[in-house]
DRENNU-777686 format. One line per field, with one value per residue (C-alpha): residue number from 1; residue in three letters; x, y, z. Coordinates in steps of 0.25 Angstrom, whole numbers, plus 5000, padded with zeros to 4 digits. Example, Ala and Ser with C-alpha at 12.3 -4.5 7.8 and 13.67 -1.06 7.14 Angstrom:
<atoms>
i <- c(1 / 2);
aa <- c(ALA / SER);
u <- c(5049 / 5055);
v <- c(4982 / 4996);
w <- c(5031 / 5029);
</atoms>
This chain:
<atoms>
i <- c(1 / 2 / 3 / 4 / 5 / 6 / 7 / 8 / 9 / 10 / 11 / 12 / 13 / 14 / 15 / 16 / 17 / 18 / 19 / 20 / 21 / 22 / 23 / 24 / 25 / 26 / 27 / 28 / 29 / 30 / 31 / 32 / 33 / 34 / 35 / 36 / 37 / 38 / 39 / 40 / 41 / 42 / 43 / 44 / 45 / 46 / 47 / 48 / 49 / 50 / 51 / 52 / 53 / 54 / 55 / 56 / 57 / 58 / 59 / 60 / 61 / 62 / 63 / 64 / 65 / 66 / 67 / 68 / 69 / 70 / 71 / 72 / 73 / 74 / 75 / 76 / 77 / 78 / 79 / 80 / 81 / 82 / 83 / 84 / 85 / 86 / 87 / 88 / 89 / 90 / 91 / 92 / 93 / 94 / 95 / 96 / 97 / 98 / 99 / 100 / 101 / 102 / 103 / 104 / 105 / 106 / 107 / 108 / 109 / 110 / 111 / 112 / 113 / 114 / 115 / 116 / 117 / 118 / 119 / 120 / 121 / 122 / 123 / 124 / 125 / 126 / 127 / 128 / 129 / 130 / 131 / 132 / 133 / 134 / 135 / 136 / 137 / 138 / 139 / 140 / 141 / 142 / 143 / 144 / 145 / 146 / 147 / 148 / 149 / 150 / 151 / 152 / 153 / 154 / 155 / 156 / 157 / 158 / 159 / 160 / 161 / 162 / 163 / 164 / 165 / 166 / 167 / 168 / 169 / 170 / 171 / 172 / 173 / 174 / 175 / 176 / 177 / 178 / 179 / 180 / 181 / 182 / 183 / 184 / 185 / 186 / 187 / 188 / 189 / 190 / 191 / 192 / 193 / 194 / 195 / 196 / 197 / 198 / 199 / 200 / 201 / 202 / 203 / 204 / 205 / 206 / 207 / 208 / 209 / 210 / 211 / 212 / 213 / 214 / 215 / 216 / 217 / 218 / 219 / 220 / 221 / 222 / 223 / 224 / 225 / 226 / 227 / 228 / 229 / 230 / 231 / 232 / 233 / 234 / 235 / 236 / 237 / 238 / 239 / 240 / 241 / 242 / 243 / 244 / 245 / 246 / 247 / 248 / 249 / 250 / 251 / 252 / 253 / 254 / 255 / 256 / 257 / 258 / 259 / 260 / 261 / 262 / 263 / 264 / 265 / 266 / 267 / 268 / 269 / 270 / 271 / 272 / 273 / 274 / 275 / 276 / 277 / 278 / 279 / 280 / 281 / 282 / 283 / 284 / 285 / 286 / 287 / 288 / 289 / 290 / 291 / 292 / 293 / 294 / 295 / 296 / 297 / 298 / 299 / 300 / 301 / 302 / 303 / 304 / 305 / 306 / 307 / 308 / 309 / 310 / 311 / 312 / 313 / 314 / 315 / 316 / 317 / 318 / 319 / 320 / 321 / 322 / 323 / 324 / 325 / 326 / 327 / 328 / 329 / 330 / 331 / 332 / 333 / 334 / 335 / 336 / 337 / 338 / 339 / 340 / 341 / 342 / 343 / 344 / 345 / 346 / 347 / 348 / 349 / 350 / 351 / 352 / 353 / 354 / 355 / 356 / 357 / 358 / 359 / 360 / 361 / 362 / 363 / 364 / 365 / 366 / 367 / 368 / 369 / 370 / 371 / 372 / 373 / 374 / 375 / 376 / 377 / 378 / 379 / 380 / 381 / 382 / 383 / 384 / 385 / 386 / 387 / 388 / 389 / 390 / 391 / 392 / 393 / 394 / 395 / 396 / 397 / 398 / 399 / 400 / 401 / 402 / 403 / 404 / 405 / 406 / 407 / 408 / 409 / 410 / 411 / 412 / 413 / 414 / 415 / 416 / 417 / 418 / 419 / 420 / 421 / 422 / 423 / 424 / 425 / 426 / 427 / 428 / 429 / 430 / 431 / 432 / 433 / 434 / 435 / 436 / 437 / 438 / 439 / 440 / 441 / 442 / 443 / 444 / 445 / 446 / 447 / 448 / 449 / 450 / 451 / 452 / 453 / 454 / 455 / 456 / 457 / 458 / 459 / 460 / 461 / 462 / 463 / 464 / 465 / 466 / 467 / 468);
aa <- c(UNK / UNK / UNK / UNK / UNK / UNK / UNK / UNK / UNK / UNK / UNK / UNK / UNK / UNK / UNK / UNK / UNK / UNK / UNK / UNK / UNK / UNK / UNK / UNK / UNK / UNK / UNK / UNK / UNK / UNK / UNK / UNK / UNK / UNK / UNK / UNK / UNK / UNK / UNK / UNK / UNK / UNK / UNK / UNK / UNK / UNK / UNK / UNK / UNK / UNK / UNK / UNK / UNK / UNK / UNK / UNK / UNK / UNK / UNK / UNK / UNK / UNK / UNK / UNK / UNK / UNK / UNK / UNK / UNK / UNK / UNK / UNK / UNK / UNK / UNK / UNK / UNK / UNK / UNK / UNK / UNK / UNK / UNK / UNK / UNK / UNK / UNK / UNK / UNK / UNK / UNK / UNK / UNK / UNK / UNK / UNK / UNK / UNK / UNK / UNK / UNK / UNK / UNK / UNK / UNK / UNK / UNK / UNK / UNK / UNK / UNK / UNK / UNK / UNK / UNK / UNK / UNK / UNK / UNK / UNK / UNK / UNK / UNK / UNK / UNK / UNK / UNK / UNK / UNK / UNK / UNK / UNK / UNK / UNK / UNK / UNK / UNK / UNK / UNK / UNK / UNK / UNK / UNK / UNK / UNK / UNK / UNK / UNK / UNK / UNK / UNK / UNK / UNK / UNK / UNK / UNK / UNK / UNK / UNK / UNK / UNK / UNK / UNK / UNK / UNK / UNK / UNK / UNK / UNK / UNK / UNK / UNK / UNK / UNK / UNK / UNK / UNK / UNK / UNK / UNK / UNK / UNK / UNK / UNK / UNK / UNK / UNK / UNK / UNK / UNK / UNK / UNK / UNK / UNK / UNK / UNK / UNK / UNK / UNK / UNK / UNK / UNK / UNK / UNK / UNK / UNK / UNK / UNK / UNK / UNK / UNK / UNK / UNK / UNK / UNK / UNK / UNK / UNK / UNK / UNK / UNK / UNK / UNK / UNK / UNK / UNK / UNK / UNK / UNK / UNK / UNK / UNK / UNK / UNK / UNK / UNK / UNK / UNK / UNK / UNK / UNK / UNK / UNK / UNK / UNK / UNK / UNK / UNK / UNK / UNK / UNK / UNK / UNK / UNK / UNK / UNK / UNK / UNK / UNK / UNK / UNK / UNK / UNK / UNK / UNK / UNK / UNK / UNK / UNK / UNK / UNK / UNK / UNK / UNK / UNK / UNK / UNK / UNK / UNK / UNK / UNK / UNK / UNK / UNK / UNK / UNK / UNK / UNK / UNK / UNK / UNK / UNK / UNK / UNK / UNK / UNK / UNK / UNK / UNK / UNK / UNK / UNK / UNK / UNK / UNK / UNK / UNK / UNK / UNK / UNK / UNK / UNK / UNK / UNK / UNK / UNK / UNK / UNK / UNK / UNK / UNK / UNK / UNK / UNK / UNK / UNK / UNK / UNK / UNK / UNK / UNK / UNK / UNK / UNK / UNK / UNK / UNK / UNK / UNK / UNK / UNK / UNK / UNK / UNK / UNK / UNK / UNK / UNK / UNK / UNK / UNK / UNK / UNK / UNK / UNK / UNK / UNK / UNK / UNK / UNK / UNK / UNK / UNK / UNK / UNK / UNK / UNK / UNK / UNK / UNK / UNK / UNK / UNK / UNK / UNK / UNK / UNK / UNK / UNK / UNK / UNK / UNK / UNK / UNK / UNK / UNK / UNK / UNK / UNK / UNK / UNK / UNK / UNK / UNK / UNK / UNK / UNK / UNK / UNK / UNK / UNK / UNK / UNK / UNK / UNK / UNK / UNK / UNK / UNK / UNK / UNK / UNK / UNK / UNK / UNK / UNK / UNK / UNK / UNK / UNK / UNK / UNK / UNK / UNK / UNK / UNK / UNK / UNK / UNK / UNK / UNK / UNK / UNK / UNK / UNK / UNK / UNK / UNK / UNK / UNK / UNK / UNK / UNK / UNK / UNK / UNK / UNK / UNK / UNK / UNK / UNK / UNK / UNK / UNK / UNK / UNK / UNK / UNK / UNK / UNK / UNK / UNK / UNK / UNK / UNK / UNK / UNK / UNK);
u <- c(4983 / 4987 / 4982 / 4969 / 4967 / 4970 / 4961 / 4949 / 4950 / 4952 / 4942 / 4931 / 4934 / 4934 / 4923 / 4922 / 4908 / 4909 / 4897 / 4882 / 4881 / 4875 / 4888 / 4898 / 4913 / 4924 / 4939 / 4949 / 4963 / 4973 / 4988 / 5000 / 5015 / 5024 / 5022 / 5009 / 5001 / 4991 / 4989 / 4986 / 4976 / 4968 / 4968 / 4965 / 4955 / 4947 / 4948 / 4943 / 4931 / 4927 / 4928 / 4925 / 4926 / 4939 / 4932 / 4925 / 4928 / 4922 / 4908 / 4900 / 4906 / 4904 / 4889 / 4887 / 4884 / 4894 / 4886 / 4898 / 4911 / 4916 / 4927 / 4924 / 4932 / 4937 / 4931 / 4945 / 4947 / 4961 / 4966 / 4972 / 4964 / 4970 / 4974 / 4966 / 4965 / 4981 / 4984 / 4973 / 4978 / 4993 / 4988 / 4980 / 4985 / 4993 / 5006 / 5002 / 5011 / 5010 / 5004 / 5011 / 5010 / 5003 / 5011 / 4999 / 4985 / 4975 / 4960 / 4950 / 4934 / 4928 / 4913 / 4904 / 4888 / 4884 / 4871 / 4868 / 4861 / 4848 / 4836 / 4843 / 4853 / 4840 / 4833 / 4844 / 4851 / 4865 / 4874 / 4888 / 4900 / 4913 / 4927 / 4938 / 4951 / 4963 / 4977 / 4989 / 5003 / 5006 / 5019 / 5009 / 5001 / 5013 / 5015 / 5003 / 5011 / 5021 / 5009 / 5010 / 5026 / 5036 / 5048 / 5057 / 5049 / 5048 / 5063 / 5066 / 5057 / 5062 / 5076 / 5075 / 5068 / 5079 / 5091 / 5095 / 5088 / 5098 / 5089 / 5091 / 5106 / 5106 / 5096 / 5104 / 5117 / 5110 / 5105 / 5119 / 5123 / 5111 / 5112 / 5097 / 5103 / 5108 / 5102 / 5091 / 5095 / 5085 / 5096 / 5099 / 5084 / 5083 / 5094 / 5089 / 5075 / 5080 / 5088 / 5077 / 5067 / 5077 / 5077 / 5061 / 5062 / 5072 / 5065 / 5052 / 5059 / 5065 / 5050 / 5050 / 5036 / 5039 / 5044 / 5039 / 5036 / 5029 / 5029 / 5044 / 5040 / 5030 / 5032 / 5024 / 5023 / 5029 / 5043 / 5053 / 5045 / 5050 / 5038 / 5046 / 5060 / 5063 / 5069 / 5071 / 5082 / 5088 / 5081 / 5081 / 5082 / 5068 / 5071 / 5083 / 5083 / 5075 / 5081 / 5088 / 5087 / 5080 / 5069 / 5066 / 5065 / 5055 / 5047 / 5046 / 5042 / 5030 / 5027 / 5026 / 5016 / 5008 / 5008 / 5010 / 5005 / 4994 / 4986 / 4987 / 4980 / 4969 / 4966 / 4967 / 4969 / 4960 / 4947 / 4951 / 4938 / 4946 / 4961 / 4970 / 4984 / 4993 / 5005 / 5016 / 5019 / 5026 / 5036 / 5039 / 5041 / 5051 / 5058 / 5060 / 5057 / 5060 / 5050 / 5040 / 5041 / 5041 / 5028 / 5022 / 5026 / 5021 / 5008 / 5005 / 5009 / 5000 / 4988 / 4991 / 4986 / 4973 / 4961 / 4955 / 4941 / 4927 / 4918 / 4905 / 4895 / 4894 / 4910 / 4909 / 4900 / 4909 / 4920 / 4928 / 4936 / 4943 / 4948 / 4938 / 4946 / 4960 / 4966 / 4980 / 4983 / 4996 / 4998 / 5003 / 4998 / 4998 / 5014 / 5010 / 5003 / 4989 / 4994 / 5002 / 4991 / 4987 / 5001 / 5003 / 4989 / 4994 / 5007 / 5000 / 4991 / 5002 / 5009 / 4997 / 4993 / 4996 / 4990 / 4978 / 4976 / 4975 / 4965 / 4956 / 4956 / 4952 / 4939 / 4945 / 4943 / 4957 / 4961 / 4975 / 4974 / 4984 / 4980 / 4985 / 4977 / 4982 / 4987 / 4999 / 5003 / 4997 / 4999 / 5007 / 5014 / 5029 / 5038 / 5051 / 5061 / 5050 / 5040 / 5028 / 5028 / 5016 / 5020 / 5014 / 5018 / 5018 / 5025 / 5038 / 5038 / 5054 / 5054 / 5040 / 5043 / 5033 / 5038 / 5034 / 5036 / 5037 / 5037 / 5041 / 5031 / 5026 / 5026 / 5014 / 5014 / 5016 / 5026 / 5036 / 5038 / 5033 / 5042 / 5056 / 5051 / 5048 / 5061 / 5069 / 5074 / 5081 / 5076 / 5068 / 5074 / 5066 / 5061 / 5063 / 5050 / 5051 / 5043 / 5042 / 5035 / 5026 / 5019 / 5004 / 4999 / 4993 / 4977 / 4967 / 4955 / 4941 / 4929 / 4924 / 4938 / 4948 / 4963 / 4966 / 4970 / 4971 / 4961 / 4958 / 4943 / 4943 / 4952 / 4941 / 4930 / 4937 / 4940 / 4926 / 4917 / 4909 / 4906 / 4901);
v <- c(4920 / 4921 / 4935 / 4933 / 4920 / 4927 / 4938 / 4929 / 4922 / 4936 / 4943 / 4934 / 4939 / 4953 / 4962 / 4977 / 4978 / 4985 / 4993 / 4992 / 4983 / 4994 / 5002 / 5002 / 4999 / 5001 / 4997 / 5006 / 5001 / 5012 / 5008 / 5012 / 5011 / 5020 / 5035 / 5032 / 5042 / 5033 / 5041 / 5054 / 5046 / 5041 / 5054 / 5063 / 5053 / 5052 / 5068 / 5069 / 5060 / 5067 / 5081 / 5078 / 5092 / 5086 / 5072 / 5075 / 5061 / 5054 / 5053 / 5051 / 5064 / 5072 / 5067 / 5071 / 5056 / 5056 / 5063 / 5062 / 5054 / 5052 / 5044 / 5032 / 5023 / 5012 / 4998 / 4991 / 4993 / 4988 / 4996 / 5010 / 5022 / 5029 / 5043 / 5051 / 5064 / 5065 / 5063 / 5072 / 5083 / 5081 / 5083 / 5095 / 5101 / 5115 / 5108 / 5097 / 5085 / 5070 / 5060 / 5047 / 5036 / 5023 / 5014 / 5004 / 5000 / 5011 / 5012 / 5023 / 5023 / 5034 / 5032 / 5039 / 5042 / 5041 / 5043 / 5035 / 5041 / 5036 / 5030 / 5019 / 5030 / 5039 / 5027 / 5022 / 5035 / 5037 / 5025 / 5023 / 5020 / 5016 / 5019 / 5010 / 5016 / 5006 / 5012 / 5002 / 5003 / 4998 / 4991 / 4982 / 4979 / 4975 / 4965 / 4957 / 4953 / 4945 / 4936 / 4927 / 4926 / 4918 / 4922 / 4917 / 4923 / 4937 / 4938 / 4934 / 4945 / 4955 / 4952 / 4954 / 4966 / 4973 / 4968 / 4982 / 4991 / 5000 / 5002 / 4987 / 4987 / 4986 / 4974 / 4966 / 4969 / 4963 / 4951 / 4947 / 4945 / 4937 / 4922 / 4916 / 4902 / 4908 / 4905 / 4915 / 4926 / 4938 / 4949 / 4944 / 4945 / 4959 / 4965 / 4959 / 4964 / 4977 / 4979 / 4974 / 4985 / 4995 / 4992 / 4992 / 5007 / 5010 / 5004 / 5011 / 5025 / 5022 / 5020 / 5005 / 4999 / 4984 / 4987 / 4974 / 4969 / 4981 / 4980 / 4981 / 4996 / 4997 / 4987 / 4994 / 4987 / 4974 / 4980 / 4970 / 4958 / 4945 / 4947 / 4960 / 4954 / 4947 / 4950 / 4944 / 4934 / 4927 / 4914 / 4902 / 4910 / 4906 / 4891 / 4891 / 4882 / 4884 / 4895 / 4903 / 4917 / 4914 / 4904 / 4915 / 4926 / 4918 / 4915 / 4929 / 4933 / 4924 / 4929 / 4943 / 4938 / 4931 / 4942 / 4954 / 4954 / 4944 / 4951 / 4965 / 4958 / 4951 / 4962 / 4975 / 4972 / 4961 / 4970 / 4981 / 4985 / 4996 / 5000 / 5011 / 5009 / 5022 / 5022 / 5033 / 5031 / 5044 / 5040 / 5027 / 5035 / 5044 / 5033 / 5027 / 5014 / 5004 / 5010 / 5011 / 4995 / 4992 / 5000 / 4993 / 4979 / 4983 / 4987 / 4974 / 4965 / 4974 / 4970 / 4955 / 4959 / 4964 / 4956 / 4965 / 4963 / 4964 / 4956 / 4950 / 4954 / 4940 / 4941 / 4955 / 4950 / 4939 / 4949 / 4946 / 4958 / 4962 / 4975 / 4981 / 4994 / 4997 / 5012 / 5012 / 5028 / 5035 / 5045 / 5059 / 5063 / 5078 / 5076 / 5078 / 5087 / 5082 / 5080 / 5068 / 5062 / 5054 / 5048 / 5045 / 5037 / 5030 / 5026 / 5022 / 5013 / 5007 / 5003 / 4996 / 4989 / 4975 / 4977 / 4984 / 4974 / 4963 / 4971 / 4973 / 4959 / 4956 / 4965 / 4977 / 4991 / 4998 / 5012 / 5020 / 5034 / 5046 / 5053 / 5062 / 5061 / 5074 / 5084 / 5091 / 5099 / 5109 / 5109 / 5120 / 5122 / 5126 / 5131 / 5124 / 5125 / 5130 / 5119 / 5119 / 5108 / 5103 / 5104 / 5101 / 5110 / 5106 / 5107 / 5098 / 5088 / 5089 / 5105 / 5111 / 5119 / 5122 / 5115 / 5112 / 5099 / 5092 / 5078 / 5074 / 5069 / 5056 / 5047 / 5046 / 5031 / 5023 / 5013 / 5024 / 5021 / 5007 / 5001 / 5006 / 5002 / 4988 / 4988 / 4990 / 5004 / 5011 / 5026 / 5034 / 5036 / 5049 / 5056 / 5059 / 5059 / 5068 / 5067 / 5076 / 5075 / 5085 / 5088 / 5091 / 5105 / 5114 / 5113 / 5122 / 5112 / 5119 / 5112 / 5100 / 5097 / 5086 / 5087 / 5090 / 5078 / 5071 / 5061 / 5056 / 5057 / 5048 / 5038 / 5038 / 5036 / 5025 / 5017 / 5019 / 5029 / 5016 / 5014 / 5028);
w <- c(5035 / 5048 / 5052 / 5045 / 5054 / 5066 / 5063 / 5060 / 5074 / 5081 / 5073 / 5079 / 5093 / 5091 / 5084 / 5081 / 5088 / 5101 / 5106 / 5100 / 5088 / 5080 / 5081 / 5070 / 5074 / 5065 / 5069 / 5061 / 5063 / 5061 / 5058 / 5050 / 5052 / 5060 / 5057 / 5048 / 5058 / 5064 / 5076 / 5069 / 5060 / 5071 / 5078 / 5066 / 5061 / 5075 / 5075 / 5061 / 5064 / 5075 / 5069 / 5054 / 5048 / 5039 / 5036 / 5022 / 5016 / 5028 / 5022 / 5035 / 5040 / 5027 / 5027 / 5041 / 5046 / 5058 / 5069 / 5080 / 5082 / 5096 / 5103 / 5112 / 5120 / 5111 / 5113 / 5115 / 5131 / 5130 / 5118 / 5121 / 5116 / 5105 / 5110 / 5101 / 5110 / 5112 / 5098 / 5093 / 5102 / 5098 / 5083 / 5084 / 5096 / 5097 / 5095 / 5086 / 5085 / 5081 / 5090 / 5095 / 5086 / 5088 / 5098 / 5101 / 5097 / 5101 / 5098 / 5097 / 5095 / 5087 / 5086 / 5077 / 5077 / 5061 / 5055 / 5043 / 5031 / 5025 / 5031 / 5039 / 5046 / 5049 / 5055 / 5065 / 5068 / 5071 / 5073 / 5080 / 5072 / 5081 / 5074 / 5082 / 5078 / 5082 / 5081 / 5080 / 5076 / 5061 / 5066 / 5073 / 5061 / 5054 / 5064 / 5058 / 5048 / 5057 / 5060 / 5047 / 5049 / 5056 / 5063 / 5052 / 5041 / 5048 / 5051 / 5037 / 5031 / 5042 / 5039 / 5025 / 5025 / 5034 / 5028 / 5021 / 5030 / 5038 / 5049 / 5052 / 5052 / 5068 / 5069 / 5058 / 5065 / 5078 / 5070 / 5065 / 5079 / 5082 / 5083 / 5081 / 5086 / 5098 / 5112 / 5115 / 5122 / 5126 / 5125 / 5109 / 5106 / 5113 / 5106 / 5092 / 5095 / 5099 / 5086 / 5077 / 5084 / 5082 / 5067 / 5067 / 5072 / 5063 / 5051 / 5055 / 5056 / 5042 / 5036 / 5035 / 5039 / 5042 / 5056 / 5063 / 5073 / 5076 / 5091 / 5091 / 5087 / 5097 / 5108 / 5119 / 5131 / 5124 / 5123 / 5127 / 5126 / 5120 / 5109 / 5105 / 5106 / 5093 / 5079 / 5066 / 5064 / 5051 / 5045 / 5054 / 5067 / 5072 / 5070 / 5079 / 5091 / 5104 / 5113 / 5102 / 5098 / 5084 / 5091 / 5101 / 5091 / 5083 / 5095 / 5099 / 5085 / 5086 / 5101 / 5094 / 5084 / 5095 / 5106 / 5099 / 5084 / 5086 / 5097 / 5090 / 5078 / 5088 / 5096 / 5086 / 5072 / 5069 / 5073 / 5062 / 5052 / 5045 / 5044 / 5040 / 5037 / 5038 / 5031 / 5030 / 5014 / 5014 / 5025 / 5017 / 5004 / 5011 / 5018 / 5004 / 4996 / 5006 / 5016 / 5005 / 5002 / 5017 / 5018 / 5006 / 5013 / 5026 / 5021 / 5014 / 5026 / 5035 / 5026 / 5029 / 5043 / 5039 / 5036 / 5025 / 5020 / 5023 / 5033 / 5032 / 5042 / 5049 / 5050 / 5056 / 5067 / 5070 / 5073 / 5061 / 5056 / 5043 / 5039 / 5029 / 5025 / 5025 / 5022 / 5019 / 5022 / 5018 / 5029 / 5029 / 5016 / 5021 / 5019 / 5004 / 4995 / 4991 / 4977 / 4982 / 4990 / 4978 / 4976 / 4990 / 4990 / 4978 / 4985 / 4997 / 4989 / 4982 / 4996 / 5000 / 4987 / 4992 / 5005 / 4999 / 4988 / 4999 / 5007 / 4995 / 4991 / 5005 / 5003 / 5011 / 5007 / 5006 / 5002 / 5002 / 5005 / 5008 / 5022 / 5033 / 5046 / 5051 / 5040 / 5044 / 5032 / 5021 / 5007 / 4999 / 4987 / 4986 / 4975 / 4973 / 4963 / 4953 / 4956 / 4965 / 4976 / 4983 / 4997 / 5011 / 5023 / 5038 / 5051 / 5052 / 5063 / 5064 / 5066 / 5067 / 5056 / 5044 / 5031 / 5018 / 5011 / 4998 / 5000 / 4985 / 4975 / 4976 / 4964 / 4955 / 4955 / 4968 / 4959 / 4960 / 4974 / 4976 / 4966 / 4971 / 4985 / 4981 / 4972 / 4985 / 4981 / 4992 / 4988 / 4979 / 4966 / 4961 / 4974 / 4987 / 4996 / 5008 / 5021 / 5032 / 5046 / 5049 / 5062 / 5063 / 5060 / 5071 / 5068 / 5070 / 5069 / 5067 / 5074 / 5068 / 5061 / 5064 / 5060 / 5045 / 5037 / 5023 / 5019 / 5033 / 5030 / 5018 / 5026 / 5037 / 5026 / 5020 / 5033 / 5040 / 5033 / 5029 / 5043 / 5045);
</atoms>
């Protein structure tokens, strides 16, 4: 496979050993699609690892083996530092608000002094464990699926998927006026790329996950470059003669893979030990069956980029890296009463079943979980129409008013959602699932406590508890 071959080559050039050889280094990749809560996850995780009063599920903390945790400069001098302090102030200040979302790669190093148990631990004293957290946009991760495609195949796949999407109407109209065999003109390419980019933004807002190329949404310093100025064209466009629109679009697609997707994989993704993939499953359910099926396909595609499995000690010394543990986490579990969390987890596991089976077969440890990195609600029961509803109450993001929400009852079996999604249903027949955006609650943290959460401690234990 193309990505595996690339990774085997670059893996030898990059190791995770930085500092004394006796130190343990774990590189944790944090990704997720738009609105999944990557920034909040990292911020709350670090805060709760430094003040561990709310981390009973992390065994090293419960057993008192973590003597201290402190932030240090990350080992990659060319990668921006994750702005932990600013994000924490946004979440825990007197007027709490959600911080800015992930727009580029960033990194943070959290170091632990850990005391081992038993005779060996007493003889050698405390050891150091470095947790290097790498934050990157999930849209960029989806780009890795482009590495094994050519322009014609990618175009056919995209145009088939968006054929009946209302969000793509403007781009389809622009496409009808384009002639792939016409002489290339930059204005025509720019107009097509702009229409396609507008579609990607609309699709993401509508809850769709397959919004690639990801840099079209987050271009950064590459905005306006030829590598980001192309769009899918009908079959045969890439085989048009030299100097045509179709030929240039195909060339720019290949340039995107070589100049954008490959460097990201080589410099960042290929060095990950552990990975958490955050998913706003509730948001997809609220958006309807097409969004759920789209998320399922996107997760299956993402796993083609991972290199799951275990690495032997010799391969590890040579710098060959594989992702040993992958956590698929449904975020915003605090939007549901805890009585429904098991159902959300089951739906999450079903959504990533194909991806999980692939990783399990390769020897990686995988898990599905429902979490809330920062709890923004409290639970309460409300009487309505002679029945009692299990609700959550919080501060609405839109108005700032306090409100109770009953999101609807998730089905007892995931197939009740996944089957109509696979069959192409346009809406749910027997239910209406509501999602509200809550603002962070005003917090009064006691000494030694991090922000309130749902199962963040269990997520930490699964991801790197064994290294502590």
